[in-house]
C-alpha positions in Angstrom: -4.6 8.5 22.7 -0.8 7.9 22.4 1.5 10.9 22.5 3.1 11.0 19.1 6.7 11.9 18.4 7.1 14.8 16.1 7.9 13.2 12.7 9.6 16.3 11.5 12.2 16.5 14.2 15.7 15.6 13.0 16.4 13.2 16.0 13.0 11.6 16.1 14.3 8.1 16.5 17.0 9.0 19.1 20.0 9.1 16.7 22.5 11.9 16.5 21.7 14.6 13.9 23.5 14.2 10.7 24.2 17.7 9.4 24.4 16.5 5.8 20.9 15.1 6.1 19.2 17.8 8.1 17.5 20.5 5.9 18.5 24.1 6.5 15.5 25.7 8.2 15.5 28.8 6.1 16.0 26.9 2.9 13.2 24.4 3.9 10.9 27.4 4.6 11.6 28.9 1.2 11.2 25.6 -0.5 7.9 24.8 1.1 6.7 28.4 0.6 7.5 28.0 -3.1 5.8 24.6 -3.2 2.6 26.2 -1.8 2.6 28.9 -4.4 3.1 26.5 -7.2 0.4 24.2 -5.8 -2.1 27.0 -5.6 -1.4 27.9 -9.2 -1.7 24.3 -10.4 -4.9 23.4 -12.2 -7.4 21.4 -10.1 -7.5 17.7 -11.0 -10.5 16.3 -12.7 -12.9 14.6 -10.4 -16.1 12.6 -10.4 -19.5 14.3 -10.6 -21.1 15.7 -7.5 -22.1 13.0 -5.1 -24.7 13.0 -2.3 -24.2 14.0 1.3 -22.3 11.2 3.2 -23.9 9.3 5.9 -22.7 9.7 9.5 -19.5 7.7 10.3 -19.6 5.2 7.5 -18.0 1.7 7.7 -14.7 1.5 5.9 -13.1 -1.6 4.3 -9.6 -1.3 2.9 -8.6 -4.2 0.7 -4.8 -4.4 0.1 -3.2 -6.8 -2.4 0.4 -7.8 -2.4 2.6 -7.1 -5.4 -0.4 -6.5 -7.7 1.0 -4.3 -10.5 -1.3 -1.4 -11.6 -1.3 -2.7 -15.2 -2.4 -6.3 -14.3 -6.1 -5.6 -14.0 -8.9 -3.8 -15.8 -9.2 -0.8 -16.2 -5.5 -0.1 -16.0 -4.3 -2.2 -18.8 -4.9 -6.0 -18.8 -7.9 -7.7 -20.2 -6.3 -11.1 -20.6 -7.2 -12.0 -16.9 -10.8 -12.5 -15.8 -11.8 -10.1 -13.0 -15.6 -9.6 -13.4 -16.1 -8.3 -9.8 -13.4 -5.7 -10.1 -14.9 -4.7 -13.4 -18.2 -4.2 -11.7 -16.5 -2.2 -8.9 -15.0 0.0 -11.7 -18.4 0.4 -13.4 -20.0 1.4 -10.1 -17.2 3.3 -8.4 -14.4 5.8 -8.8 -11.1 4.9 -10.5 -8.0 6.8 -9.5 -5.5 6.9 -12.4 -2.6 8.6 -10.5 -2.5 6.7 -7.3 0.7 5.5 -5.6 1.9 3.0 -3.0 3.9 4.1 0.0 7.0 2.9 -1.8 8.0 -0.1 -3.9 8.3 -2.8 -1.2 6.1 -4.3 1.6 6.8 -3.1 5.1 7.4 0.7 4.5 4.3 0.9 2.2 2.2 -0.6 5.0 3.8 1.8 7.5 2.9 4.8 5.3 -0.6 3.4 5.0 -1.1 3.0 8.7 0.5 6.2 9.8 -0.3 8.8 7.1 3.4 9.6 6.7 5.4 9.2 3.5 8.6 7.1 3.7 10.8 10.1 4.3 9.0 10.7 7.6 7.5 7.4 8.7 9.2 5.1 11.2 9.6 1.9 9.1 11.3 2.8 5.8 12.5 -0.7 4.7 12.1 -4.4 5.2 14.4 -4.5 8.2 14.6 -8.0 9.7 14.6 -8.3 13.5 15.4 -11.0 16.2 14.1 -13.6 16.7 12.2 -13.0 13.4 9.9 -10.7 11.7 10.2 -7.1 10.5 11.0 -3.9 12.5 7.9 -3.1 14.7 6.4 0.3 14.8 6.9 1.9 18.2 4.3 2.3 21.0 4.4 6.1 20.3 3.3 5.7 16.7 -0.3 6.6 16.0 -2.1 4.5 13.5 -5.3 5.0 11.5 -6.7 2.0 13.4 -6.2 3.8 16.7 -7.7 7.0 15.4 -10.8 5.2 14.2 -11.1 3.1 17.4 -11.0 6.3 19.4 -13.8 7.6 17.1 -16.0 4.7 18.1 -15.1 2.2 15.4 -14.8 -1.5 15.8 -11.5 -2.5 14.1 -10.3 -5.8 12.6 -7.3 -7.0 10.5 -7.3 -10.2 8.5 -4.2 -11.0 6.4 -0.7 -9.8 6.3 0.7 -7.2 8.7 4.5 -6.9 8.5 4.9 -4.1 11.2 5.7 -6.2 14.2 5.2 -9.8 15.4 3.4 -11.1 18.4 4.7 -9.7 21.7 6.3 -6.5 20.1 5.1 -2.9 20.2 4.0 -3.4 16.6 1.5 -6.2 17.3 -1.9 -5.1 15.7 -3.8 -5.3 19.0 -1.3 -2.8 20.4 -1.8 -0.5 17.4 -5.6 0.0 17.4 -7.0 -3.3 16.1 -9.5 -5.1 18.3 -8.7 -8.4 16.6 -6.4 -9.9 14.0 -5.8 -13.1 12.2 -3.1 -13.9 9.7 0.6 -13.4 9.1 2.6 -11.0 11.2 5.9 -12.0 9.6 6.3 -11.2 5.9 8.6 -14.2 5.4 6.0 -16.6 6.7 3.6 -14.8 4.3 5.5 -16.0 1.3 3.7 -19.3 1.5 0.0 -19.2 0.8 -0.3 -22.7 2.3 1.3 -22.1 5.7 1.9 -24.3 8.6 0.1 -21.9 10.9 -1.5 -18.4 11.2 -1.6 -16.2 14.3 -4.8 -15.1 15.9 -4.6 -12.3 18.6 -1.1 -13.5 19.7 -1.7 -17.3 19.5 -0.6 -19.6 16.7 -3.3 -21.7 15.1 -2.0 -24.8 13.3 -3.2 -25.7 9.8 -3.0 -29.1 8.1 -0.4 -28.0 5.6 2.9 -30.0 5.8 5.6 -27.5 4.9 9.3 -27.8 4.1 11.2 -25.1 6.1 14.1 -23.1 4.7 17.5 -23.4 6.3 18.6 -20.9 8.9 19.7 -17.7 7.1 20.0 -14.1 8.2 17.0 -13.1 6.2 14.6 -16.1 6.5 15.8 -17.4 9.9 14.4 -20.8 8.9 10.9 -19.5 8.5 10.6 -19.5 4.7 8.7 -22.5 3.5 7.1 -24.4 0.7 4.2 -26.8 0.8 4.5 -29.7 -1.7 1.0 -31.1 -1.0 -1.1 -28.0 -0.2 -4.4 -28.3 1.6 -5.6 -25.0 3.2 -5.2 -21.7 1.4 -4.6 -18.8 3.7 -6.4 -16.2 1.6 -9.5 -18.3 1.6 -9.4 -18.1 5.4 -9.0 -14.3 5.4 -12.0 -14.0 3.2 -14.0 -16.3 5.5 -13.0 -14.2 8.5 -14.0 -11.0 6.7 -17.4 -12.3 5.6 -18.1 -13.6 9.2 -17.1 -10.2 10.5 -19.5 -8.5 8.2 -22.3 -10.9 8.9 -22.3 -10.5 12.7 -24.4 -7.7 14.4 -22.6 -4.4 14.7 -23.6 -1.8 17.3 -21.1 0.7 16.0 -19.3 1.5 12.7 -16.4 -0.7 11.7 -13.0 -0.5 10.0 -12.1 -3.8 8.3 -8.5 -4.1 6.9 -8.3 -7.1 4.5 -4.6 -7.5 3.6 -4.2 -10.4 1.1 -0.9 -12.0 0.1 -1.9 -12.3 -3.6 -0.3 -12.4 -6.1 3.1 -12.3 -4.2 5.5 -15.1 -5.2 7.0 -17.7 -2.9 10.7 -17.3 -3.4 11.4 -20.4 -1.3 9.4 -22.7 -3.7 10.9 -24.4 -6.8 11.0 -21.8 -9.7 8.2 -23.4 -11.6 5.9 -23.4 -8.5 6.4 -19.9 -7.1 2.7 -19.0 -7.7 0.2 -21.4 -6.1 -3.6 -21.3 -6.2 -5.9 -24.0 -4.9 -7.2 -24.6 -8.5 -6.2 -23.5 -12.0 -9.8 -22.3 -12.7 -10.8 -20.8 -15.0 -7.5 -21.3 -17.0 -7.1 -25.1 -17.0 -7.4 -25.3 -20.8 -5.3 -22.3 -21.7 -2.2 -23.2 -23.8 0.0 -21.8 -21.0 2.7 -23.1 -18.6 1.6 -24.3 -15.2 3.3 -21.3 -13.6 1.3 -19.0 -15.9 -2.0 -20.8 -15.1 -1.3 -20.6 -11.4 -0.4 -16.9 -11.6 -3.6 -16.1 -13.5 -5.6 -18.2 -11.1 -4.4 -16.2 -8.2 -5.6 -13.0 -9.8 -9.1 -14.4 -10.5 -9.3 -15.9 -7.0 -8.5 -12.4 -5.7 -11.3 -11.0 -7.8 -13.7 -13.7 -6.3 -12.8 -12.5 -2.8 -13.8 -8.9 -3.8 -17.0 -10.3 -5.1 -17.8 -12.1 -1.8 -17.2 -8.9 0.2 -19.4 -6.9 -2.1 -22.2 -9.5 -2.1 -22.1 -9.8 1.7 -22.4 -6.0 2.1 -25.4 -6.0 -0.2 -27.0 -9.0 1.5 -26.6 -7.4 4.9 -27.8 -4.0 3.8 -24.4 -2.5 4.5 -23.4 -1.4 1.0 -25.0 2.1 1.2 -23.1 2.8 4.4 -19.7 1.3 3.6 -16.8 2.7 1.6 -14.7 0.0 0.0 -11.1 0.8 -1.2 -9.1 -1.6 -3.4 -5.4 -1.2 -4.0 -1.9 -2.8 -3.8 1.2 -2.3 -1.8 3.6 -1.8 -4.7 4.3 -2.8 -8.3 4.5 -6.3 -9.9 6.8 -8.9 -8.5 9.9 -9.5 -10.5 8.8 -13.1 -11.1 5.6 -12.2 -12.9 5.4 -14.4 -16.0 6.4 -12.6 -19.1 3.0 -13.2 -20.7 1.4 -10.9 -18.3 4.0 -8.1 -18.3 5.2 -7.9 -21.9 2.6 -5.3 -22.9 3.1 -3.1 -19.8 3.6 0.6 -20.6 5.1 1.7 -17.3 8.7 1.1 -16.6 10.0 -1.0 -13.7 8.6 -3.4 -11.2 8.7 -4.0 -7.4 11.7 -2.3 -5.7 12.0 0.1 -8.6 11.7 4.0 -8.4 9.9 4.0 -11.7 6.1 4.2 -12.1 5.8 0.4 -12.5 7.3 0.0 -9.0 5.3 2.6 -7.1 2.1 3.2 -9.1 -0.9 1.3 -7.6 -4.5 0.8 -8.5 -7.1 2.5 -6.4 -10.8 1.8 -6.9 -13.3 3.4 -4.5 -16.8 1.8 -4.2 -19.7 3.3 -2.2 -23.1 2.9 -3.7 -25.3 5.9 -3.4 -22.4 8.1 -2.4 -19.7 7.8 -5.0 -20.7 8.3 -8.6 -19.0 6.2 -11.3 -16.1 7.9 -13.0 -12.3 8.5 -12.9 -10.0 10.9 -11.2 -6.5 12.0 -12.2 -5.9 13.5 -8.7 -2.3 12.4 -7.6 -2.8 10.4 -4.4 -0.8 8.1 -2.2 -1.5 5.5 0.4 -0.6 7.8 3.2 -3.7 9.8 2.2 -5.9 7.1 3.7 -5.4 8.3 7.2 -6.7 11.8 6.7 -9.5 10.4 4.5 -10.6 8.0 7.2 -10.4 10.7 9.9 -12.7 13.0 7.9 -15.2 10.3 7.4 -15.1 9.4 11.1 -15.4 13.1 12.2 -12.0 13.3 14.0 -8.9 15.3 13.4 -5.8 13.6 12.1 -2.5 14.1 13.9 -1.0 17.6 13.6 2.1 16.4 11.8 1.1 14.3 8.8 1.7 14.0 5.1 -1.9 12.8 4.6 -4.5 14.7 2.6 -8.1 13.7 2.7 -9.6 12.7 -0.6 -13.2 12.8 0.6 -14.0 15.9 -1.6 -12.9 13.9 -4.7 -14.7 10.8 -3.5 -18.0 12.7 -3.1 -17.6 15.1 -6.1 -17.2 18.2 -3.9 -15.0 21.2 -4.5 -12.1 22.1 -2.2 -9.9 19.1 -2.7 -6.6 19.8 -0.9 -3.6 19.1 -3.1 -0.3 17.7 -1.7 2.6 20.0 -2.4 4.6 16.9 -3.6 4.7 13.1 -3.3 7.9 11.5 -2.0 9.3 8.0 -1.7 12.5 6.4 -0.6 14.0 2.8 -0.7 16.8 1.3 1.2 17.8 -1.9 -0.6 20.1 -2.4 -3.6 22.0 0.9 -3.0 19.0 2.9 -2.2 17.0 5.6 -4.1 14.8 8.6 -3.5 12.0 10.0 -5.8 9.8 13.0 -5.7 6.9 14.0 -7.9 5.6 17.6 -8.2 2.9 18.3 -10.8 3.8 16.1 -13.7 7.6 16.3 -13.1 9.4 13.5 -11.3 13.0 13.4 -10.0 14.8 10.2 -9.1 18.1 10.1 -7.2 20.1 6.8 -7.1 22.0 7.1 -3.8 24.8 4.6 -4.5 25.8 6.0 -7.9 24.8 9.6 -7.2 22.8 9.8 -10.4 19.8 11.9 -11.0 17.0 11.3 -13.5 14.2 13.7 -14.5 11.0 12.7 -16.3 7.9 14.5 -17.5 5.1 12.0 -16.7 2.6 13.9 -18.7 4.5 13.6 -22.0 6.5 10.5 -21.0 4.6 8.2 -18.6 6.9 5.3 -19.5 9.9 7.3 -18.3 12.0 6.7 -21.4 13.6 10.1 -21.8 15.8 11.5 -19.0 15.7 15.3 -19.1 18.2 16.0 -16.3 20.6 17.8 -18.6 17.9 19.6 -20.7 16.2 21.3 -17.7 18.8 22.2 -15.1 16.6 24.9 -13.5 13.8 22.5 -12.8 16.2 19.7 -11.8 17.9 22.0 -9.2 14.5 23.1 -7.8 13.4 19.4 -7.4 16.8 18.4 -5.9 16.4 21.1 -3.2 12.9 19.9 -2.5 14.1 16.2 -2.4 16.7 17.1 0.2 14.1 18.9 2.3 11.4 16.2 2.1 12.9 13.7 4.5 14.1 13.6 8.1 17.0 11.5 9.2 16.4 8.1 10.8 18.8 6.1 13.0 17.6 2.9 11.2 17.3 4.0 7.6 19.9 6.4 6.2 21.0 4.6 3.0 23.8 2.8 4.8 25.4 6.0 6.1 
């Protein structure tokens, strides 16, 4: 087991302490004590009916979509798109109505998911590009959920998009607990669903797609691409790998991380071709634009992948011993066709601090263990680590923001409640956000503006109550300041 750095130490990443960013210890203690009191007084969230006793060390499948907004699928809002397999998953599983991504953009959300730390504590807090390419890798000291499960006797595999370190870095998946991986390590390469190559365990495997590469830029470094005559679709390959993994004999439990790139746009493609699916089925005859048909086709193809995984589990007799979680890394892409966003009730999209940017779907499916229903328990992607650890029978790291949701999954009492949920973002001037109970505070770093919303009465965040409730605002401001530790890499440009 790796020795983990203390995520709550002010100089965790080796930088000098910034007195303006380090919480006063006494103040932090008082804040967190008050948080605990308020949490204990809060009403328990609604949960599913009582489930049966879980099997020993179940298999775990985590399906992560890319830029899939919470309102784009049933049961969260849309019925214009055909997703019969997700609908079945909903009928047979547990739907979380108050689930959140790690933040509103790719890499830090994935870091929160893998490490059980919110973005005020985790190592990668933004899409920081590195040399020669790729995103900032997580360090060798960082402990991931894959490592914890592997140490608990699990076989681990990743198929799809990673974004936490390319081959040869400390963040490479096989150095972070995965026995094997296949897919994109660099998020820029992952913009193109018809890529020139994918990476398997450190080695490139060429595909028969002829791509047009982007010019050398600080962001893309010549690795953005577009495929005019697409042949092989990467997400089909990820599903094929996932199915083959499930079909092979297993002598021990497994953790399968399926990280798709749908429905993320390709910003390097012509504007009318930024969404590409292998076919337009089943929308060929809709009176829509080609872009709209392609976008819709990616959603339905995504649904077909979920159906293939569920069918394989059932055919292999694995469904009763496998927890499947379905979610997304952040809100809708800004390029989503208006047809599919005009009826959205939540404000904001990807990169936004509002609910439309950070709220995510979460559907849990485990036949015989999870009873159908819905839960309004506020949860976040960093809760996956503690959840997986409890299912595997191992302790999570001592310092974590993660709370196991196993009691809610199985309909038990005693669900631990997070004292608050926190997010931060380091592009476009930066922002911070914190939710406690039904109250949410947003701080826009560049302008110094605060916004306060009551999500129970105002889920669309239309009425800023910062001037109407100064006492509540000040309490949340103090909590916001105490919720993060400084980072030498991510301090809002300071």
